Biopython code that builds the backbone (N, CA, C, O; Angstrom):
import numpy as np
from Bio.PDB.StructureBuilder import StructureBuilder

atoms = [
    (1, "MET", "N", (57.005, 32.034, 27.192)),
    (1, "MET", "CA", (56.391, 31.834, 25.851)),
    (1, "MET", "C", (57.494, 31.336, 24.815)),
    (1, "MET", "O", (57.184, 30.850, 23.728)),
    (2, "LYS", "N", (59.021, 31.525, 25.315)),
    (2, "LYS", "CA", (59.779, 30.570, 24.121)),
    (2, "LYS", "C", (59.394, 29.353, 24.684)),
    (2, "LYS", "O", (59.446, 29.830, 25.818)),
    (3, "LEU", "N", (59.057, 28.214, 24.887)),
    (3, "LEU", "CA", (58.383, 27.226, 25.218)),
    (3, "LEU", "C", (57.127, 26.686, 24.852)),
    (3, "LEU", "O", (56.729, 25.538, 24.652)),
    (4, "TYR", "N", (56.704, 27.592, 24.823)),
    (4, "TYR", "CA", (55.507, 27.684, 23.914)),
    (4, "TYR", "C", (55.150, 27.586, 22.530)),
    (4, "TYR", "O", (54.195, 27.176, 21.870)),
    (5, "THR", "N", (56.924, 28.423, 22.219)),
    (5, "THR", "CA", (56.663, 28.948, 20.576)),
    (5, "THR", "C", (56.859, 27.167, 20.338)),
    (5, "THR", "O", (55.974, 26.403, 19.954)),
    (6, "GLU", "N", (58.651, 26.717, 20.783)),
    (6, "GLU", "CA", (59.357, 25.663, 20.569)),
    (6, "GLU", "C", (57.804, 24.470, 20.215)),
    (6, "GLU", "O", (57.271, 24.028, 19.197)),
    (7, "ASN", "N", (57.658, 24.392, 21.139)),
    (7, "ASN", "CA", (56.829, 23.517, 21.010)),
    (7, "ASN", "C", (55.302, 23.806, 20.407)),
    (7, "ASN", "O", (54.779, 22.745, 20.069)),
    (8, "TYR", "N", (54.707, 24.620, 20.250)),
    (8, "TYR", "CA", (54.657, 25.661, 18.379)),
    (8, "TYR", "C", (54.632, 24.288, 17.067)),
    (8, "TYR", "O", (54.037, 23.404, 16.450)),
    (9, "LEU", "N", (56.527, 25.522, 17.509)),
    (9, "LEU", "CA", (57.163, 24.568, 15.874)),
    (9, "LEU", "C", (57.119, 22.850, 15.204)),
    (9, "LEU", "O", (57.166, 22.141, 14.198)),
    (10, "ARG", "N", (56.964, 22.927, 16.974)),
    (10, "ARG", "CA", (57.863, 21.236, 16.468)),
    (10, "ARG", "C", (56.205, 19.984, 16.237)),
    (10, "ARG", "O", (56.359, 18.884, 15.705)),
    (11, "ALA", "N", (54.582, 20.531, 16.817)),
    (11, "ALA", "CA", (53.748, 20.336, 16.110)),
    (11, "ALA", "C", (53.954, 20.494, 15.248)),
    (11, "ALA", "O", (53.837, 19.422, 14.655)),
    (12, "GLY", "N", (54.435, 21.724, 14.184)),
    (12, "GLY", "CA", (53.684, 21.358, 12.308)),
    (12, "GLY", "C", (53.427, 23.138, 12.766)),
    (12, "GLY", "O", (53.546, 23.675, 11.664)),
    (13, "GLY", "N", (53.238, 23.908, 13.456)),
    (13, "GLY", "CA", (52.658, 25.256, 12.716)),
    (13, "GLY", "C", (53.642, 25.854, 12.219)),
    (13, "GLY", "O", (54.754, 25.328, 12.164)),
    (14, "ARG", "N", (53.442, 26.783, 11.876)),
    (14, "ARG", "CA", (53.261, 27.682, 10.350)),
    (14, "ARG", "C", (53.621, 28.997, 9.984)),
    (14, "ARG", "O", (54.267, 29.390, 9.012)),
    (15, "GLU", "N", (53.042, 29.686, 11.023)),
    (15, "GLU", "CA", (53.326, 30.819, 11.057)),
    (15, "GLU", "C", (54.316, 31.482, 12.401)),
    (15, "GLU", "O", (54.713, 30.772, 13.325)),
    (16, "ALA", "N", (54.480, 32.322, 12.337)),
    (16, "ALA", "CA", (54.505, 33.174, 13.673)),
    (16, "ALA", "C", (53.477, 32.456, 15.141)),
    (16, "ALA", "O", (52.301, 32.335, 15.485)),
    (17, "PHE", "N", (54.894, 32.126, 15.632)),
    (17, "PHE", "CA", (53.629, 32.056, 17.144)),
    (17, "PHE", "C", (53.144, 32.936, 17.105)),
    (17, "PHE", "O", (51.948, 33.183, 16.947)),
    (18, "SER", "N", (54.527, 33.968, 17.329)),
    (18, "SER", "CA", (53.453, 35.156, 17.759)),
    (18, "SER", "C", (52.126, 36.277, 17.367)),
    (18, "SER", "O", (51.558, 37.163, 18.006)),
    (19, "THR", "N", (51.948, 35.593, 15.655)),
    (19, "THR", "CA", (50.841, 36.365, 15.427)),
    (19, "THR", "C", (50.031, 35.802, 15.885)),
    (19, "THR", "O", (49.308, 35.374, 14.985)),
    (20, "TYR", "N", (49.603, 35.454, 17.058)),
    (20, "TYR", "CA", (48.359, 34.587, 18.050)),
    (20, "TYR", "C", (48.393, 34.756, 19.298)),
    (20, "TYR", "O", (47.617, 34.333, 20.156)),
    (21, "TYR", "N", (49.558, 35.558, 19.421)),
    (21, "TYR", "CA", (49.601, 36.715, 21.087)),
    (21, "TYR", "C", (49.704, 37.859, 21.179)),
    (21, "TYR", "O", (50.590, 38.227, 20.408)),
    (22, "VAL", "N", (49.036, 39.130, 22.015)),
    (22, "VAL", "CA", (49.484, 39.924, 22.369)),
    (22, "VAL", "C", (50.614, 39.889, 23.075)),
    (22, "VAL", "O", (50.479, 38.985, 23.900)),
    (23, "ALA", "N", (51.579, 40.358, 23.177)),
    (23, "ALA", "CA", (52.908, 40.421, 25.041)),
    (23, "ALA", "C", (53.334, 41.503, 25.001)),
    (23, "ALA", "O", (53.649, 42.134, 23.993)),
    (24, "ASP", "N", (53.449, 42.184, 27.273)),
    (24, "ASP", "CA", (53.138, 43.171, 27.714)),
    (24, "ASP", "C", (53.220, 43.376, 28.637)),
    (24, "ASP", "O", (52.480, 43.839, 29.505)),
    (25, "SER", "N", (54.674, 42.869, 28.546)),
    (25, "SER", "CA", (55.654, 43.678, 30.325)),
    (25, "SER", "C", (56.046, 41.784, 30.031)),
    (25, "SER", "O", (56.801, 41.200, 29.254)),
    (26, "ASN", "N", (55.265, 41.415, 30.901)),
    (26, "ASN", "CA", (55.311, 39.921, 31.761)),
    (26, "ASN", "C", (53.994, 38.884, 31.382)),
    (26, "ASN", "O", (53.895, 37.657, 31.373)),
    (27, "GLN", "N", (52.844, 40.216, 31.011)),
    (27, "GLN", "CA", (51.994, 39.005, 30.592)),
    (27, "GLN", "C", (51.954, 38.914, 28.999)),
    (27, "GLN", "O", (52.429, 39.615, 28.106)),
    (28, "ALA", "N", (51.203, 37.779, 29.026)),
    (28, "ALA", "CA", (50.795, 37.030, 26.831)),
    (28, "ALA", "C", (48.571, 36.716, 26.810)),
    (28, "ALA", "O", (47.667, 35.884, 26.731)),
    (29, "ARG", "N", (48.717, 37.318, 26.869)),
    (29, "ARG", "CA", (47.278, 37.173, 25.865)),
    (29, "ARG", "C", (46.426, 37.216, 24.734)),
    (29, "ARG", "O", (45.590, 38.065, 24.424)),
    (30, "PHE", "N", (46.721, 36.309, 24.242)),
    (30, "PHE", "CA", (45.901, 35.233, 23.114)),
    (30, "PHE", "C", (44.681, 36.159, 22.400)),
    (30, "PHE", "O", (43.855, 36.829, 23.019)),
    (31, "ASP", "N", (44.771, 36.037, 21.132)),
    (31, "ASP", "CA", (43.650, 36.624, 20.897)),
    (31, "ASP", "C", (42.917, 35.288, 20.309)),
    (31, "ASP", "O", (43.042, 34.116, 19.956)),
    (32, "SER", "N", (41.640, 36.944, 20.571)),
    (32, "SER", "CA", (40.304, 36.327, 21.115)),
    (32, "SER", "C", (39.623, 35.235, 20.141)),
    (32, "SER", "O", (38.822, 34.374, 20.505)),
    (33, "THR", "N", (39.915, 35.362, 19.343)),
    (33, "THR", "CA", (39.881, 34.432, 17.289)),
    (33, "THR", "C", (39.921, 32.979, 18.222)),
    (33, "THR", "O", (39.066, 32.118, 18.431)),
    (34, "LEU", "N", (41.365, 33.150, 18.680)),
    (34, "LEU", "CA", (41.269, 31.143, 18.614)),
    (34, "LEU", "C", (40.417, 30.744, 19.752)),
    (34, "LEU", "O", (40.806, 29.804, 20.445)),
    (35, "ALA", "N", (39.311, 31.332, 20.034)),
    (35, "ALA", "CA", (38.362, 30.269, 21.199)),
    (35, "ALA", "C", (37.330, 30.582, 20.165)),
    (35, "ALA", "O", (36.267, 30.187, 20.643)),
    (36, "GLU", "N", (37.064, 31.232, 18.676)),
    (36, "GLU", "CA", (36.308, 31.305, 17.651)),
    (36, "GLU", "C", (35.405, 29.713, 17.159)),
    (36, "GLU", "O", (34.238, 29.379, 16.953)),
    (37, "GLY", "N", (36.478, 29.205, 17.147)),
    (37, "GLY", "CA", (36.307, 27.514, 16.684)),
    (37, "GLY", "C", (36.564, 26.386, 18.106)),
    (37, "GLY", "O", (37.091, 25.294, 17.895)),
    (38, "VAL", "N", (36.163, 26.761, 19.423)),
    (38, "VAL", "CA", (35.538, 26.231, 20.770)),
    (38, "VAL", "C", (34.731, 26.173, 21.418)),
    (38, "VAL", "O", (34.286, 27.136, 22.043)),
    (39, "VAL", "N", (34.147, 24.623, 21.482)),
    (39, "VAL", "CA", (33.265, 24.078, 21.998)),
    (39, "VAL", "C", (32.819, 24.194, 23.742)),
    (39, "VAL", "O", (32.561, 23.030, 24.052)),
    (40, "PHE", "N", (32.712, 24.685, 24.423)),
    (40, "PHE", "CA", (32.420, 24.303, 25.504)),
    (40, "PHE", "C", (31.343, 23.356, 26.592)),
    (40, "PHE", "O", (31.591, 23.723, 27.741)),
    (41, "ALA", "N", (30.837, 22.857, 26.589)),
    (41, "ALA", "CA", (30.006, 21.520, 26.323)),
    (41, "ALA", "C", (29.387, 21.334, 27.855)),
    (41, "ALA", "O", (30.402, 21.167, 28.532)),
    (42, "GLN", "N", (28.199, 21.275, 28.783)),
    (42, "GLN", "CA", (28.227, 20.253, 30.564)),
    (42, "GLN", "C", (28.208, 19.004, 28.754)),
    (42, "GLN", "O", (28.312, 18.985, 27.527)),
    (43, "HIS", "N", (28.035, 18.377, 29.746)),
    (43, "HIS", "CA", (27.761, 17.306, 29.209)),
    (43, "HIS", "C", (27.760, 16.026, 30.285)),
    (43, "HIS", "O", (28.580, 16.116, 31.199)),
    (44, "ASN", "N", (27.132, 15.157, 30.259)),
    (44, "ASN", "CA", (26.486, 14.316, 31.371)),
    (44, "ASN", "C", (26.455, 12.598, 30.800)),
    (44, "ASN", "O", (25.583, 11.971, 30.198)),
    (45, "LEU", "N", (28.148, 12.114, 31.414)),
    (45, "LEU", "CA", (28.808, 10.664, 30.795)),
    (45, "LEU", "C", (27.709, 9.366, 30.083)),
    (45, "LEU", "O", (27.528, 8.864, 28.973)),
    (46, "VAL", "N", (27.044, 9.190, 31.752)),
    (46, "VAL", "CA", (26.327, 8.483, 32.059)),
    (46, "VAL", "C", (24.721, 8.143, 30.920)),
    (46, "VAL", "O", (24.202, 7.166, 30.381)),
    (47, "THR", "N", (24.440, 9.712, 31.044)),
    (47, "THR", "CA", (22.989, 9.622, 30.482)),
    (47, "THR", "C", (23.278, 10.119, 29.112)),
    (47, "THR", "O", (22.234, 9.794, 28.546)),
    (48, "ASP", "N", (24.080, 10.745, 28.128)),
    (48, "ASP", "CA", (24.691, 11.804, 27.187)),
    (48, "ASP", "C", (24.367, 11.491, 25.811)),
    (48, "ASP", "O", (23.164, 11.251, 25.911)),
    (49, "GLY", "N", (24.688, 11.326, 24.499)),
    (49, "GLY", "CA", (24.813, 10.430, 24.149)),
    (49, "GLY", "C", (26.193, 11.839, 23.046)),
    (49, "GLY", "O", (26.475, 13.003, 23.334)),
    (50, "SER", "N", (26.691, 10.945, 21.829)),
    (50, "SER", "CA", (27.745, 11.841, 20.847)),
    (50, "SER", "C", (26.390, 13.940, 20.479)),
    (50, "SER", "O", (25.483, 14.428, 19.805)),
    (51, "PHE", "N", (26.997, 14.103, 21.159)),
    (51, "PHE", "CA", (26.397, 15.922, 20.201)),
    (51, "PHE", "C", (26.894, 16.492, 19.172)),
    (51, "PHE", "O", (26.391, 17.355, 18.453)),
    (52, "ASN", "N", (28.743, 15.570, 19.067)),
    (52, "ASN", "CA", (29.542, 16.849, 18.266)),
    (52, "ASN", "C", (30.849, 15.562, 17.618)),
    (52, "ASN", "O", (31.158, 14.383, 17.788)),
    (53, "GLU", "N", (31.099, 16.289, 17.134)),
    (53, "GLU", "CA", (32.308, 15.700, 16.130)),
    (53, "GLU", "C", (33.572, 16.410, 16.960)),
    (53, "GLU", "O", (33.763, 17.626, 16.945)),
    (54, "PHE", "N", (34.504, 15.337, 17.774)),
    (54, "PHE", "CA", (35.626, 16.004, 18.303)),
    (54, "PHE", "C", (37.080, 16.342, 17.884)),
    (54, "PHE", "O", (37.344, 15.457, 17.070)),
    (55, "HIS", "N", (38.110, 17.105, 17.994)),
    (55, "HIS", "CA", (39.185, 17.417, 17.931)),
    (55, "HIS", "C", (39.992, 17.007, 19.165)),
    (55, "HIS", "O", (41.115, 16.602, 18.864)),
    (56, "LEU", "N", (39.793, 17.004, 20.122)),
    (56, "LEU", "CA", (40.393, 17.189, 21.478)),
    (56, "LEU", "C", (39.082, 16.587, 21.897)),
    (56, "LEU", "O", (37.962, 16.812, 21.437)),
    (57, "ILE", "N", (39.690, 15.237, 23.509)),
    (57, "ILE", "CA", (38.612, 15.288, 24.171)),
    (57, "ILE", "C", (39.562, 14.646, 25.913)),
    (57, "ILE", "O", (40.002, 13.536, 26.213)),
    (58, "VAL", "N", (39.541, 15.666, 26.500)),
    (58, "VAL", "CA", (39.759, 15.753, 27.528)),
    (58, "VAL", "C", (38.877, 15.037, 28.657)),
    (58, "VAL", "O", (37.681, 15.260, 28.842)),
    (59, "CYS", "N", (39.633, 14.180, 29.348)),
    (59, "CYS", "CA", (38.881, 13.785, 30.207)),
    (59, "CYS", "C", (39.486, 12.866, 31.516)),
    (59, "CYS", "O", (39.086, 11.799, 31.980)),
    (60, "ARG", "N", (40.610, 13.735, 31.901)),
    (60, "ARG", "CA", (40.439, 13.139, 33.062)),
    (60, "ARG", "C", (40.758, 13.084, 34.464)),
    (60, "ARG", "O", (40.839, 14.091, 35.166)),
    (61, "ASN", "N", (40.925, 11.989, 34.843)),
    (61, "ASN", "CA", (39.734, 11.297, 35.466)),
    (61, "ASN", "C", (39.081, 11.526, 36.263)),
    (61, "ASN", "O", (38.948, 12.060, 37.364)),
    (62, "VAL", "N", (38.585, 10.932, 35.387)),
    (62, "VAL", "CA", (36.985, 10.787, 36.167)),
    (62, "VAL", "C", (36.626, 9.423, 35.651)),
    (62, "VAL", "O", (35.431, 9.132, 35.710)),
    (63, "MET", "N", (37.353, 8.649, 35.219)),
    (63, "MET", "CA", (36.875, 7.244, 34.655)),
    (63, "MET", "C", (37.221, 6.610, 35.660)),
    (63, "MET", "O", (36.636, 5.531, 35.564)),
    (64, "ILE", "N", (37.982, 6.619, 36.823)),
    (64, "ILE", "CA", (38.356, 6.102, 37.471)),
    (64, "ILE", "C", (37.679, 5.541, 38.998)),
    (64, "ILE", "O", (38.035, 4.703, 39.826)),
    (65, "TYR", "N", (36.069, 6.850, 38.823)),
    (65, "TYR", "CA", (35.201, 6.431, 39.348)),
    (65, "TYR", "C", (33.947, 5.890, 39.764)),
    (65, "TYR", "O", (33.261, 5.865, 40.786)),
    (66, "PHE", "N", (33.867, 5.095, 37.561)),
    (66, "PHE", "CA", (33.501, 4.581, 37.173)),
    (66, "PHE", "C", (34.216, 2.683, 37.165)),
    (66, "PHE", "O", (35.398, 2.382, 37.339)),
    (67, "GLY", "N", (32.912, 1.593, 36.881)),
    (67, "GLY", "CA", (32.975, 0.284, 37.079)),
    (67, "GLY", "C", (33.173, 0.012, 35.459)),
    (67, "GLY", "O", (32.933, 0.706, 34.471)),
    (68, "PHE", "N", (33.645, -1.136, 35.613)),
    (68, "PHE", "CA", (34.699, -1.389, 34.127)),
    (68, "PHE", "C", (32.960, -0.995, 33.348)),
    (68, "PHE", "O", (32.953, 0.084, 32.756)),
    (69, "ASP", "N", (31.994, -1.551, 33.338)),
    (69, "ASP", "CA", (31.117, -1.667, 31.979)),
    (69, "ASP", "C", (30.646, 0.566, 31.958)),
    (69, "ASP", "O", (30.612, 1.180, 30.892)),
    (70, "LEU", "N", (30.447, 1.073, 32.966)),
    (70, "LEU", "CA", (30.248, 1.968, 32.289)),
    (70, "LEU", "C", (32.105, 3.058, 31.725)),
    (70, "LEU", "O", (32.157, 3.994, 30.927)),
    (71, "GLN", "N", (33.302, 2.428, 32.512)),
    (71, "GLN", "CA", (34.618, 3.220, 31.821)),
    (71, "GLN", "C", (33.986, 2.691, 30.085)),
    (71, "GLN", "O", (34.292, 3.334, 29.081)),
    (72, "GLU", "N", (33.141, 1.505, 30.044)),
    (72, "GLU", "CA", (33.544, 0.806, 28.230)),
    (72, "GLU", "C", (32.610, 1.805, 28.045)),
    (72, "GLU", "O", (33.156, 2.867, 27.747)),
    (73, "ALA", "N", (31.421, 1.864, 28.110)),
    (73, "ALA", "CA", (30.282, 2.578, 28.132)),
    (73, "ALA", "C", (30.772, 3.763, 27.528)),
    (73, "ALA", "O", (30.978, 3.816, 26.316)),
    (74, "VAL", "N", (31.011, 4.896, 28.434)),
    (74, "VAL", "CA", (31.989, 6.281, 27.680)),
    (74, "VAL", "C", (33.220, 5.960, 26.652)),
    (74, "VAL", "O", (33.472, 6.868, 25.861)),
    (75, "LEU", "N", (34.067, 4.700, 26.564)),
    (75, "LEU", "CA", (35.412, 4.815, 25.449)),
    (75, "LEU", "C", (34.265, 4.239, 24.428)),
    (75, "LEU", "O", (34.796, 3.627, 23.501)),
    (76, "GLN", "N", (32.897, 4.271, 24.354)),
    (76, "GLN", "CA", (32.515, 3.805, 23.102)),
    (76, "GLN", "C", (31.852, 5.266, 22.338)),
    (76, "GLN", "O", (31.764, 5.729, 21.201)),
    (77, "LEU", "N", (31.338, 5.766, 24.197)),
    (77, "LEU", "CA", (30.793, 7.692, 23.516)),
    (77, "LEU", "C", (31.958, 8.049, 23.035)),
    (77, "LEU", "O", (31.829, 8.304, 21.838)),
    (78, "PHE", "N", (33.520, 8.252, 23.565)),
    (78, "PHE", "CA", (34.504, 9.061, 23.032)),
    (78, "PHE", "C", (34.472, 8.572, 21.309)),
    (78, "PHE", "O", (33.869, 9.263, 20.488)),
    (79, "GLY", "N", (34.977, 7.691, 21.037)),
    (79, "GLY", "CA", (35.047, 7.064, 20.098)),
    (79, "GLY", "C", (34.248, 7.352, 18.514)),
    (79, "GLY", "O", (34.580, 7.596, 17.354)),
    (80, "ASP", "N", (32.616, 7.085, 19.569)),
    (80, "ASP", "CA", (31.537, 7.629, 18.566)),
    (80, "ASP", "C", (31.564, 9.535, 18.508)),
    (80, "ASP", "O", (31.229, 10.426, 17.728)),
    (81, "SER", "N", (31.928, 9.454, 19.303)),
    (81, "SER", "CA", (32.104, 11.433, 18.993)),
    (81, "SER", "C", (34.078, 12.229, 18.114)),
    (81, "SER", "O", (34.246, 13.326, 17.582)),
    (82, "MET", "N", (35.183, 11.033, 18.349)),
    (82, "MET", "CA", (36.639, 11.382, 18.307)),
    (82, "MET", "C", (36.761, 10.960, 16.272)),
    (82, "MET", "O", (36.732, 10.003, 15.498)),
    (83, "ALA", "N", (36.939, 12.843, 16.297)),
    (83, "ALA", "CA", (37.200, 12.772, 14.524)),
    (83, "ALA", "C", (39.074, 11.412, 14.225)),
    (83, "ALA", "O", (39.783, 10.555, 14.753)),
    (84, "ARG", "N", (38.851, 12.252, 12.989)),
    (84, "ARG", "CA", (39.879, 10.717, 12.738)),
    (84, "ARG", "C", (40.824, 11.581, 13.112)),
    (84, "ARG", "O", (40.477, 12.759, 13.027)),
    (85, "PHE", "N", (42.682, 11.233, 13.774)),
    (85, "PHE", "CA", (43.411, 12.166, 14.191)),
    (85, "PHE", "C", (42.934, 12.675, 15.402)),
    (85, "PHE", "O", (43.744, 13.468, 15.881)),
    (86, "GLY", "N", (42.143, 12.556, 15.935)),
    (86, "GLY", "CA", (41.693, 13.513, 17.073)),
    (86, "GLY", "C", (42.322, 12.845, 18.918)),
    (86, "GLY", "O", (42.313, 11.731, 19.442)),
    (87, "ILE", "N", (42.648, 13.798, 19.234)),
    (87, "ILE", "CA", (42.897, 13.219, 20.820)),
    (87, "ILE", "C", (41.926, 13.477, 21.411)),
    (87, "ILE", "O", (40.925, 14.186, 21.298)),
    (88, "LEU", "N", (42.786, 12.127, 22.718)),
    (88, "LEU", "CA", (42.133, 11.763, 24.573)),
    (88, "LEU", "C", (42.925, 11.964, 24.889)),
    (88, "LEU", "O", (44.064, 12.096, 24.441)),
    (89, "ALA", "N", (42.317, 12.051, 26.038)),
    (89, "ALA", "CA", (43.522, 12.837, 27.247)),
    (89, "ALA", "C", (43.069, 12.010, 28.815)),
    (89, "ALA", "O", (42.692, 13.062, 29.332)),
    (90, "LEU", "N", (42.899, 11.280, 29.591)),
    (90, "LEU", "CA", (42.586, 10.556, 30.400)),
    (90, "LEU", "C", (43.796, 11.066, 31.114)),
    (90, "LEU", "O", (44.800, 11.617, 30.662)),
    (91, "GLY", "N", (43.437, 10.728, 32.429)),
    (91, "GLY", "CA", (43.974, 10.819, 33.714)),
    (91, "GLY", "C", (44.815, 9.390, 33.908)),
    (91, "GLY", "O", (44.510, 8.287, 33.453)),
    (92, "ARG", "N", (46.332, 9.867, 34.981)),
    (92, "ARG", "CA", (47.111, 8.790, 34.423)),
    (92, "ARG", "C", (47.058, 7.689, 35.222)),
    (92, "ARG", "O", (48.070, 6.994, 35.308)),
    (93, "LYS", "N", (46.020, 7.380, 35.855)),
    (93, "LYS", "CA", (45.304, 6.324, 36.037)),
    (93, "LYS", "C", (44.323, 5.211, 35.293)),
    (93, "LYS", "O", (44.111, 4.004, 35.411)),
    (94, "GLU", "N", (43.810, 6.382, 34.398)),
    (94, "GLU", "CA", (43.668, 5.176, 33.701)),
    (94, "GLU", "C", (43.634, 5.249, 32.400)),
    (94, "GLU", "O", (44.181, 5.996, 31.590)),
    (95, "SER", "N", (42.930, 4.385, 32.314)),
    (95, "SER", "CA", (43.128, 3.419, 30.817)),
    (95, "SER", "C", (42.360, 2.662, 29.419)),
    (95, "SER", "O", (41.253, 2.150, 29.587)),
    (96, "ILE", "N", (43.031, 2.628, 28.018)),
    (96, "ILE", "CA", (41.983, 1.989, 27.191)),
    (96, "ILE", "C", (42.541, 0.609, 27.554)),
    (96, "ILE", "O", (41.620, -0.200, 27.664)),
    (97, "ARG", "N", (43.574, 0.156, 27.742)),
    (97, "ARG", "CA", (44.191, -1.399, 27.469)),
    (97, "ARG", "C", (42.966, -1.781, 27.181)),
    (97, "ARG", "O", (42.610, -1.674, 26.007)),
    (98, "ARG", "N", (42.029, -2.318, 28.180)),
    (98, "ARG", "CA", (41.528, -3.690, 28.150)),
    (98, "ARG", "C", (40.895, -3.165, 27.721)),
    (98, "ARG", "O", (40.495, -3.017, 28.876)),
    (99, "SER", "N", (39.846, -2.265, 26.772)),
    (99, "SER", "CA", (38.825, -2.392, 26.468)),
    (99, "SER", "C", (39.355, -2.394, 24.977)),
    (99, "SER", "O", (40.515, -2.252, 24.592)),
    (100, "PRO", "N", (38.099, -2.609, 24.174)),
    (100, "PRO", "CA", (38.004, -2.980, 22.929)),
    (100, "PRO", "C", (38.018, -1.494, 21.921)),
    (100, "PRO", "O", (37.790, -1.414, 20.713)),
    (101, "GLN", "N", (38.360, -0.424, 22.869)),
    (101, "GLN", "CA", (38.486, 0.857, 22.001)),
    (101, "GLN", "C", (39.766, 0.956, 21.428)),
    (101, "GLN", "O", (39.926, 1.469, 20.320)),
    (102, "ALA", "N", (40.979, 0.362, 22.310)),
    (102, "ALA", "CA", (42.074, 0.587, 22.216)),
    (102, "ALA", "C", (42.148, 0.517, 20.462)),
    (102, "ALA", "O", (42.362, 1.701, 20.200)),
    (103, "GLU", "N", (42.111, 0.056, 19.626)),
    (103, "GLU", "CA", (42.573, -0.760, 18.710)),
    (103, "GLU", "C", (42.508, 0.443, 18.030)),
    (103, "GLU", "O", (43.138, 0.544, 16.978)),
    (104, "LEU", "N", (41.372, 2.064, 18.754)),
    (104, "LEU", "CA", (40.514, 2.605, 17.767)),
    (104, "LEU", "C", (41.972, 4.159, 17.808)),
    (104, "LEU", "O", (41.905, 5.249, 17.239)),
    (105, "TYR", "N", (43.004, 3.653, 18.622)),
    (105, "TYR", "CA", (43.994, 4.191, 19.198)),
    (105, "TYR", "C", (45.328, 4.115, 19.009)),
    (105, "TYR", "O", (45.815, 3.019, 18.731)),
    (106, "GLU", "N", (46.162, 5.286, 19.127)),
    (106, "GLU", "CA", (47.931, 5.195, 18.798)),
    (106, "GLU", "C", (48.561, 6.196, 20.496)),
    (106, "GLU", "O", (48.444, 7.380, 20.813)),
    (107, "PRO", "N", (48.776, 5.796, 20.734)),
    (107, "PRO", "CA", (49.444, 6.917, 21.882)),
    (107, "PRO", "C", (50.712, 7.927, 21.777)),
    (107, "PRO", "O", (51.853, 7.573, 21.479)),
    (108, "LEU", "N", (50.345, 9.095, 22.042)),
    (108, "LEU", "CA", (51.326, 9.709, 21.413)),
    (108, "LEU", "C", (52.138, 9.814, 23.548)),
    (108, "LEU", "O", (53.345, 9.913, 23.767)),
    (109, "ASP", "N", (51.678, 9.787, 24.030)),
    (109, "ASP", "CA", (52.338, 10.298, 25.004)),
    (109, "ASP", "C", (51.641, 8.989, 26.551)),
    (109, "ASP", "O", (50.954, 9.482, 27.445)),
    (110, "GLU", "N", (52.006, 7.330, 26.570)),
    (110, "GLU", "CA", (51.771, 6.961, 27.533)),
    (110, "GLU", "C", (51.128, 6.280, 28.833)),
    (110, "GLU", "O", (50.268, 5.512, 29.265)),
    (111, "ALA", "N", (52.701, 7.548, 29.277)),
    (111, "ALA", "CA", (52.868, 8.077, 30.549)),
    (111, "ALA", "C", (51.464, 9.311, 30.834)),
    (111, "ALA", "O", (51.257, 9.718, 31.977)),
    (112, "GLU", "N", (50.997, 9.570, 30.190)),
    (112, "GLU", "CA", (50.503, 11.206, 30.430)),
    (112, "GLU", "C", (49.057, 10.576, 30.232)),
    (112, "GLU", "O", (48.157, 11.380, 30.473)),
    (113, "ARG", "N", (48.596, 9.160, 29.800)),
    (113, "ARG", "CA", (47.577, 8.892, 28.967)),
    (113, "ARG", "C", (47.163, 9.469, 28.295)),
    (113, "ARG", "O", (45.976, 9.649, 28.565)),
    (114, "ILE", "N", (47.678, 10.277, 26.857)),
    (114, "ILE", "CA", (47.187, 10.718, 25.764)),
    (114, "ILE", "C", (47.750, 9.844, 24.423)),
    (114, "ILE", "O", (48.827, 9.502, 23.933)),
    (115, "PHE", "N", (46.429, 9.725, 24.184)),
    (115, "PHE", "CA", (46.166, 9.058, 22.702)),
    (115, "PHE", "C", (45.765, 9.532, 20.567)),
    (115, "PHE", "O", (45.045, 10.529, 20.616)),
    (116, "ARG", "N", (45.888, 9.334, 19.785)),
    (116, "ARG", "CA", (45.474, 9.649, 18.684)),
    (116, "ARG", "C", (44.595, 8.769, 18.032)),
    (116, "ARG", "O", (45.206, 8.106, 17.193)),
    (117, "ARG", "N", (43.352, 8.496, 18.096)),
    (117, "ARG", "CA", (42.605, 8.534, 17.467)),
    (117, "ARG", "C", (43.213, 7.848, 16.146)),
    (117, "ARG", "O", (44.202, 8.462, 15.746)),
    (118, "ARG", "N", (42.771, 6.402, 15.141)),
    (118, "ARG", "CA", (44.004, 5.355, 14.464)),
    (118, "ARG", "C", (42.803, 6.201, 12.928)),
    (118, "ARG", "O", (43.311, 6.840, 12.008)),
    (119, "ARG", "N", (41.741, 6.032, 13.016)),
    (119, "ARG", "CA", (40.803, 6.268, 12.171)),
    (119, "ARG", "C", (39.654, 6.647, 12.777)),
    (119, "ARG", "O", (38.658, 6.910, 12.104)),
]
sb = StructureBuilder()
sb.init_structure("model")
sb.init_model(0)
sb.init_chain("A")
sb.init_seg("    ")
for serial, (resi, resn, name, xyz) in enumerate(atoms, 1):
    if name == "N":
        sb.init_residue(resn, " ", resi, " ")
    sb.init_atom(name, np.array(xyz, "f"), 0.0, 1.0, " ", f" {name:<3s}", serial, name[0])
structure = sb.get_structure()
């Protein structure tokens, strides 16, 4: 929890991190209210369109199985679905470099393929 607390503070956390969890000997349980604003949904990247504005899209090691045209369509979908300053996490073998969508993002961690939307 010490490392999580440090990361929280480095990311700009203002409250005491301990207000978000309950520690019990060797375990910690996060407050269930943290998940109230989280949407878990099944989505087909090939056939479905944008259905929300997301602050985080995690799509790791999926696009490596797609050809260039489908990869581009998926990146367009992510661009259409991403909130300003939202975070996009791809797999280590995936890239946005050759895509026109690349100009929408700035790298946060290039090695881990984590990007933030600029606009």
